[in-house]
C-alpha positions, 0 to 999 in steps of 0.5 A: 592240322592235316591228317596224312596216310602213307601206303606202298611200302613193302619188301623188295630185292636190291635194284627193284622199285617201289612207289610210296603214296601219301594222301592228305585229309584236306584239300587245303593241303595244297597250301603246304610244303610236303616232304618224305623222311625216313628212320631206321630204328635207333637212329635219327629221322633223316630227310629224303625229299621235299617239294614246294606247295606249288611243286616248282621246287624239289630237293633230295638227300644226296644218298637218293638223288637220281634214284628217287623222285618226289611229286604231288598231284594237281590238287596237292593232296596226294604225295608220291615218292618213286624209288628206283634202284633200291639199295639195302641201305634204303631200308627204313620206315618212310614218313610223309610230312606237311609244313605250313612253310612253302618249302623246307628240308628241315624236319623241325619245320614239319608239323603233321606226320603220317604213321609211316610205311616200312620199306625193306630192301634185301641184297 
């Protein structure tokens, strides 16, 4: 199992940008598919974005498509989520996650989770 740690959250105004980062504890994380999920208190965790282990496939929730970009470094042990044109409805705790599958968008497939980072967008 790989340890994950997110950073980069904060409080911003609508229309601003934030860049979230997630560092994995082991270089072997390059073998994992990675993803970002978010959760609002009282609601289920929802898929945001995913990237395959070799970074040649990405996918996004419709609500963030064309605004968010997921990427990973060449070593595969650092994951980023560039969030532009933020909206109040993007307010949530954001989690990065790793899966042993080469690629997945289903939370049930992810076995390692970070502690989460809060993103708050005010209007």
